[in-house]
C-alpha positions in Angstrom: -20.0 2.7 -0.2 -16.7 2.6 1.7 -14.0 5.2 1.2 -11.4 4.5 -1.4 -8.4 4.5 0.8 -8.3 2.2 3.9 -5.2 3.9 5.3 -6.8 7.3 5.5 -8.8 7.8 8.7 -12.2 9.3 8.3 -11.5 12.0 10.8 -8.7 13.2 13.0 -9.2 13.0 16.8 -9.3 16.0 19.1 -6.2 17.6 20.4 -5.9 16.0 23.8 -3.8 13.0 22.9 -1.7 15.2 20.7 -1.0 17.6 23.6 -0.1 14.7 25.8 2.6 13.6 23.4 3.9 17.1 23.0 4.2 17.6 26.7 6.0 14.3 27.4 7.9 13.2 24.3 11.6 13.9 24.1 12.8 11.2 21.7 10.5 10.4 18.7 11.5 7.9 16.1 9.3 9.0 13.2 6.6 11.6 13.1 2.9 11.1 12.2 1.3 14.4 11.3 -0.5 15.9 14.2 1.1 13.6 16.8 4.1 15.7 17.8 6.8 18.0 16.5 10.0 16.8 15.0 13.2 17.9 16.7 14.7 18.9 13.3 12.2 21.6 12.4 13.9 24.9 11.5 14.1 27.2 14.5 12.3 30.1 12.8 9.1 28.0 12.6 8.9 28.2 16.4 9.2 32.0 16.6 7.7 33.3 13.4 3.9 33.5 13.2 2.6 32.2 9.9 -1.0 32.8 8.9 -3.3 30.5 7.0 -3.1 32.7 3.9 0.7 32.5 3.9 0.6 28.7 4.1 -2.3 28.5 1.5 0.0 27.6 -1.5 1.5 24.7 0.5 -1.9 23.6 1.7 -3.2 23.6 -2.0 -0.1 21.6 -3.0 -0.8 19.0 -0.4 -4.4 18.9 -1.5 -3.5 18.3 -5.1 -1.0 15.5 -4.3 -3.5 13.8 -2.0 -6.2 14.2 -4.7 -4.0 12.2 -7.1 -3.9 9.1 -4.9 -7.5 9.2 -3.8 -8.9 9.6 -7.3 -6.8 6.7 -8.5 -7.8 4.7 -5.4 -11.5 5.3 -6.1 -11.1 4.1 -9.7 -9.3 0.9 -8.6 -11.4 0.2 -5.5 -14.9 1.2 -6.6 -15.3 1.8 -10.4 -13.4 -1.1 -11.9 -14.8 -3.7 -9.4 -18.4 -2.5 -10.1 -17.8 -3.0 -13.9 -16.7 -6.6 -13.1 -19.6 -7.2 -10.8 -22.0 -6.2 -13.5 -20.4 -8.8 -15.7 -21.2 -11.3 -12.8 -17.6 -12.4 -12.2 -17.2 -15.0 -9.5 -16.5 -14.1 -5.8 -13.1 -15.8 -6.2 -12.1 -13.2 -8.9 -13.4 -10.4 -6.7 -11.2 -11.8 -3.9 -8.2 -11.7 -6.1 -8.9 -8.1 -6.9 -8.6 -7.2 -3.2 -4.9 -8.0 -3.4 -4.3 -4.6 -4.9 -5.2 -3.1 -1.5 -2.3 -4.7 0.4 0.5 -2.2 -0.5 -1.2 0.4 1.8 -1.5 -2.2 4.6 2.2 -3.0 4.3 3.6 0.5 3.9 5.0 0.5 7.5 7.7 -1.8 6.2 8.9 1.0 3.8 8.3 4.0 6.0 11.6 3.8 8.0 13.6 3.8 4.7 12.2 7.2 3.7 13.7 8.8 6.8 17.2 7.4 6.3 17.8 7.2 2.5 17.2 10.4 0.5 18.8 13.1 -1.5 19.6 16.1 0.8 20.1 18.4 -2.2 16.8 17.5 -3.8 14.8 17.3 -0.6 14.1 14.7 2.1 10.4 14.1 1.2 10.6 15.2 -2.5 13.1 12.3 -3.0 10.0 10.1 -2.7 7.1 12.2 -3.7 8.4 13.2 -7.1 9.7 9.8 -8.3 6.6 7.9 -7.0 4.4 10.4 -8.9 6.4 10.1 -12.1 6.1 6.3 -11.9 2.4 6.7 -11.2 2.0 8.7 -14.4 3.7 6.0 -16.5 1.6 3.2 -14.9 -1.6 5.1 -15.5 -0.8 5.5 -19.1 0.0 1.8 -19.6 -3.0 0.7 -17.6 -5.2 3.1 -19.5 -4.1 1.4 -22.8 -5.3 -2.0 -21.7 -7.9 -1.5 -18.9 -11.0 -1.8 -21.2 -9.8 -5.0 -22.7 -8.8 -6.4 -19.3 -12.3 -5.7 -17.9 -14.0 -7.2 -21.0 -11.9 -10.3 -20.7 -12.4 -10.4 -16.9 -8.6 -10.7 -16.5 -8.5 -9.9 -12.8 -4.9 -11.1 -12.4 -3.5 -8.4 -14.8 -5.8 -5.8 -13.3 -4.6 -6.8 -9.9 -0.9 -6.6 -10.9 -1.4 -3.1 -12.3 -3.3 -2.2 -9.2 -0.5 -3.4 -6.9 2.1 -1.4 -8.8 -0.1 1.7 -8.8 -1.0 1.5 -5.2 2.7 0.8 -4.4 3.5 4.2 -5.9 0.7 6.0 -4.0 1.7 4.2 -0.8 5.2 5.6 -1.0 3.8 9.0 -2.0 1.5 8.9 1.0 4.3 8.1 3.5 6.3 11.1 2.3 3.3 13.4 2.2 2.2 12.6 5.7 5.6 13.4 7.1 6.2 16.4 4.7 3.4 18.2 6.5 5.6 18.9 9.5 8.1 21.0 7.4 5.8 22.2 4.7 3.3 23.9 7.1 3.7 26.0 10.1 2.8 24.1 13.4 -0.2 26.4 13.7 -1.5 25.0 10.4 -0.8 21.3 10.9 -4.5 20.6 11.3 -4.9 21.6 7.7 -2.8 18.6 6.6 -5.3 16.1 7.9 -8.1 18.4 6.5 -6.5 18.3 3.1 -6.4 14.5 3.2 -10.0 14.2 4.3 -11.4 16.7 1.7 -9.2 15.2 -1.0 -10.6 11.8 -0.1 -14.1 13.1 -0.7 -13.3 14.8 -4.0 -11.2 11.8 -5.1 -14.2 9.6 -4.7 -16.4 12.1 -6.6 -14.0 12.2 -9.5 -12.7 8.6 -9.6 -16.1 7.0 -8.8 -19.2 9.2 -9.2 -18.0 11.3 -12.2 -16.4 8.3 -14.0 -19.4 6.0 -13.5 -21.9 8.5 -14.9 -19.9 10.1 -17.6 -18.8 6.8 -19.0 -22.5 5.7 -19.2 -23.8 6.3 -22.8 -27.5 6.7 -21.7 -26.6 9.3 -19.1 -24.5 11.2 -21.7 -27.2 11.2 -24.3 -29.8 12.4 -21.8 -27.8 15.1 -20.0 -24.6 15.9 -21.9 -25.1 15.6 -25.7 -27.4 17.8 -27.7 -28.0 14.8 -30.1 -27.6 11.1 -29.4 -24.1 9.7 -30.0 -22.7 6.2 -30.0 -19.8 6.9 -27.6 -19.9 8.1 -23.9 -18.2 11.4 -22.9 -15.4 9.4 -21.3 -14.3 5.8 -20.8 -12.2 4.3 -18.0 -9.3 4.1 -20.4 -9.4 7.8 -21.5 -10.0 8.9 -17.9 -6.8 7.2 -16.8 -4.9 8.7 -19.7 -6.2 12.2 -19.0 -5.5 11.9 -15.3 -2.0 10.8 -16.1 -1.5 14.1 -17.9 -2.8 16.0 -14.8 -0.5 13.9 -12.6 2.5 14.9 -14.8 1.6 18.6 -14.5 1.3 18.4 -10.7 4.5 16.4 -10.4 6.4 19.0 -12.6 5.1 21.7 -10.3 6.4 19.9 -7.2 9.7 19.0 -8.9 10.7 22.4 -10.3 8.7 25.0 -8.3 8.6 23.8 -4.8 11.7 23.7 -2.7 11.8 21.7 0.4 12.8 23.4 3.6 15.8 21.8 5.1 15.4 19.7 8.2 18.1 19.2 10.8 19.4 15.7 11.3 17.9 14.1 14.4 20.8 12.7 16.3 18.5 10.8 18.6 16.9 8.9 15.7 17.3 5.1 15.8 19.3 3.4 13.1 17.6 1.2 10.5 18.4 -2.0 12.2 17.0 -0.8 15.5 13.8 0.4 13.8 13.1 -3.0 12.2 14.0 -4.8 15.3 11.5 -2.6 17.2 8.9 -3.3 14.5 9.2 -7.1 14.5 10.5 -8.0 17.9 9.4 -5.2 20.2 5.6 -6.1 20.2 6.4 -9.7 20.9 7.9 -8.8 24.2 4.8 -7.0 25.5 1.6 -9.1 26.0 -0.6 -5.9 26.2 0.7 -4.7 22.8 0.2 -8.2 21.3 -3.3 -8.3 22.6 -4.1 -4.9 21.1 -2.6 -5.9 17.8 -4.7 -9.1 17.7 -7.7 -7.0 18.5 -7.2 -4.4 15.7 -6.4 -7.3 13.3 -9.6 -9.3 14.0 -12.4 -7.1 15.5 -14.0 -6.5 12.1 -14.1 -10.1 11.0 -17.5 -10.9 12.6 -19.3 -8.1 10.7 -17.3 -8.3 7.5 -19.5 -10.8 5.7 -22.6 -8.5 5.5 -20.5 -5.4 4.9 -18.5 -7.0 2.0 -21.3 -9.0 0.4 -24.0 -6.4 0.2 -22.9 -4.4 -2.9 -21.7 -7.6 -4.7 -25.1 -9.3 -4.2 -27.2 -6.2 -5.0 -25.3 -5.7 -8.3 -25.7 -9.3 -9.2 -29.4 -9.0 -8.6 -29.6 -6.2 -11.1 -28.9 -3.0 -9.3 -27.0 -0.7 -11.7 -23.7 0.8 -10.7 -25.1 4.2 -11.7 -27.7 3.9 -9.0 -25.1 3.0 -6.4 -23.2 6.1 -7.4 -26.3 8.2 -6.9 -27.0 6.7 -3.5 -23.5 7.5 -2.3 -23.8 11.1 -3.2 -26.6 11.6 -0.7 -24.3 10.5 2.2 -21.4 12.9 1.5 -22.9 16.0 3.4 -23.6 13.8 6.4 -20.1 12.3 6.4 -18.6 15.8 6.4 -21.0 16.7 9.3 -19.9 13.7 11.3 -16.2 14.5 10.8 -16.7 18.1 11.9 -18.9 17.6 14.9 -18.2 14.2 16.5 -14.5 14.4 17.5 -15.2 17.2 20.0 -17.6 15.2 22.2 -17.7 11.6 21.1 -14.9 10.2 23.3 -12.9 11.1 26.4 -9.4 9.9 27.3 -9.7 6.7 29.1 -13.0 5.6 27.6 -12.0 4.8 24.0 -12.6 1.1 24.2 -16.1 1.6 25.6 -16.9 3.7 22.5 -15.2 1.0 20.3 -17.4 -1.7 21.8 -20.6 0.4 21.4 -19.6 1.0 17.8 -19.2 -2.7 17.1 -22.6 -3.3 18.7 -24.0 -0.7 16.3 -22.3 -2.5 13.4 -23.9 -5.8 14.6 -27.3 -4.1 14.3 -26.4 -2.8 10.9 -25.4 -6.3 9.9 -28.9 -7.5 10.7 -30.3 -4.6 8.8 -28.3 -5.4 5.6 -29.2 -9.1 6.0 -32.9 -8.1 5.9 -32.4 -5.7 3.0 -30.5 -8.1 0.7 -32.9 -11.0 1.4 -36.1 -8.8 0.9 -35.4 -7.5 -2.6 -35.4 -10.0 -5.4 -37.4 -7.9 -7.8 -35.3 -5.6 -10.1 -38.1 -3.0 -10.1 -37.9 -2.7 -6.4 -34.2 -2.5 -6.6 -34.6 0.7 -8.6 -37.2 2.4 -6.4 -37.8 1.4 -2.8 -34.3 0.3 -2.1 -32.9 3.8 -2.4 -34.3 4.8 1.0 -33.1 1.6 2.7 -29.6 1.8 1.1 -29.1 5.5 1.9 -30.3 5.0 5.5 -28.0 2.1 6.0 -25.0 4.0 4.6 -25.7 6.9 6.9 -25.5 4.6 9.9 -22.5 2.8 8.5 -20.6 6.1 8.0 -21.6 7.2 11.5 -20.2 4.0 13.0 -17.0 4.2 10.9 -16.5 7.7 12.1 -16.9 6.8 15.8 -14.6 3.8 15.3 -11.9 6.0 13.8 -12.2 8.5 16.6 -11.9 5.9 19.3 -9.0 4.1 17.6 -7.1 7.3 16.8 -7.5 8.6 20.3 -6.5 5.4 22.1 -3.4 4.6 19.9 -1.5 7.8 20.5 -2.4 7.7 24.2 -0.7 4.3 24.7 2.2 4.8 22.2 5.8 4.1 23.4 7.4 7.5 23.7 10.7 6.3 22.4 9.1 5.3 19.1 5.8 7.1 18.9 5.7 7.4 15.1 6.6 3.7 14.5 4.1 2.5 17.1 1.2 4.5 15.6 2.1 3.6 12.0 2.4 -0.1 13.0 -1.1 -0.1 14.6 -2.7 1.7 11.7 -1.1 -0.8 9.3 -2.3 -3.8 11.3 -5.8 -2.3 11.4 -5.7 -1.9 7.6 -4.4 -5.5 7.2 -7.3 -6.7 9.3 -9.8 -4.9 7.2 -8.3 -6.0 3.8 -7.8 -9.6 4.9 -11.4 -9.9 6.1 -12.5 -8.6 2.7 -10.4 -11.1 0.9 -11.5 -14.0 3.1 -15.2 -13.2 2.6 -15.0 -13.1 -1.2 -13.1 -16.4 -1.3 -15.5 -18.0 1.1 -18.5 -16.8 -0.9 -17.4 -19.1 -3.7 -17.8 -22.0 -1.3 -20.5 -21.1 1.2 -23.7 -19.2 0.6 -23.4 -15.5 1.8 -26.3 -15.9 4.3 -24.5 -18.8 5.9 -21.3 -16.7 6.0 -23.2 -13.8 7.6 -24.8 -16.0 10.3 -21.4 -17.6 11.0 -20.0 -14.1 11.5 -22.6 -13.4 14.1 -21.8 -16.6 16.0 -18.1 -15.8 15.8 -18.8 -12.3 17.0 -20.7 -13.3 20.0 -17.9 -15.7 21.0 -15.2 -13.2 20.2 -16.7 -10.3 22.1 -17.6 -12.4 25.1 -13.8 -12.9 25.5 -12.2 -9.8 24.0 -14.7 -7.2 25.4 -13.5 -7.6 29.0 -9.9 -7.7 27.9 -10.2 -4.5 25.9 -11.8 -2.7 28.9 -8.8 -3.8 31.0 -6.4 -2.4 28.5 -8.3 0.9 28.5 -7.4 1.4 32.2 -3.6 1.0 31.6 -1.2 3.9 30.9 1.5 4.0 28.2 4.1 2.5 30.5 2.3 -0.9 30.0 2.7 -0.7 26.2 6.5 -0.3 25.7 8.0 -2.0 22.7 11.6 -0.6 23.1 14.3 -1.4 25.6 15.4 1.2 28.1 18.8 1.1 26.4 17.5 2.2 23.0 17.9 5.8 21.9 
């Protein structure tokens, strides 16, 4: 199954594009961890060598904060939808449920505010991390009180409203955490910020999806947990959210009272708020190369989305238990980690990112044919519980491989072409557009499944893909040959 958080890349790219930005950049608007060093870092960070063990408490703090958001995301994106799928809710209701994913796709609208409005005495990033986590705690408690009834009544609108509020809090927290890395850790240890995010994503899925699915299943608990059969599972979705709210409160109190934020010098070259938003909304419109790239990252997954989105929904409706899906996903975790560790070092070279992206999409097309065959070959529930395990795990291994390669290509190309006057804004905007493309494709497929048979939708996606790539493939290869001077979204007069 897909990762819980769309905005979190599967892997971080190699250091080459990062080095290029460090060598050339002199005026950065907003930093993305790993993409450059902010001018306002305290001077001692540049001269004092800090070992990994000295930074370990800060790394663990980042890990715990990231784990909060990823665990909650796994519950919202995976566990609760699977409960509703087993109740055979309509595709339209599943489409409504995807609305809770949009706060992460729109967080670039809020990001500039976090760099301008904050309490200097409390801490630049703590001003957003702490309040967002306190609100998250309250929302988890209230949601936990009603979630079982909402699932039973199939009230997807209320679930979605709670989900939007919860994901809004985690989106603000994520913005602050990503930029807090540059002052919380020594530059030598920046790579551990992305590592924390990646590992927390895995553990968050294990807790919020795999653990919750199995330990809320009464049969599983009677077989493996209890000495004698009982009538209640070890945990429910409701109690899980309540317990996790308590953990969230403890972590937030730790950050609030026991972690001081290192002061950061004001960046006199930083753009004002009006200039930032003018750059976000007007800058790309002035550059046809940027507009073309934005259109690409918004639409390139649409041709393969029907098979990718419908596979789990259709399998569950055919009788595949959510517990089996959870077991299937466990087998792919070691391979996902292996992909993340090994592929970035040799998968792509600067100047060949779009070639890798096109090869990845070709692989996704083959995967789409594979899933089409799988879903139309298994009508018998008995086979769903036995033979399908091999096909499903194999398909997921290839899916994670293609996702990893796609992330490597995208995260290498985007920093390489970013406008040096607003590197952080440019990268954040492109990541957000990519997330919006992924989420909107998911919403579209669910809503269309209520009107058109999924097989028709999948075949339509193939036809669209052939037409799309016959046009866009050549254009993307042309963009690949351009340097960053062809992707400016700021005027020469902007500081």
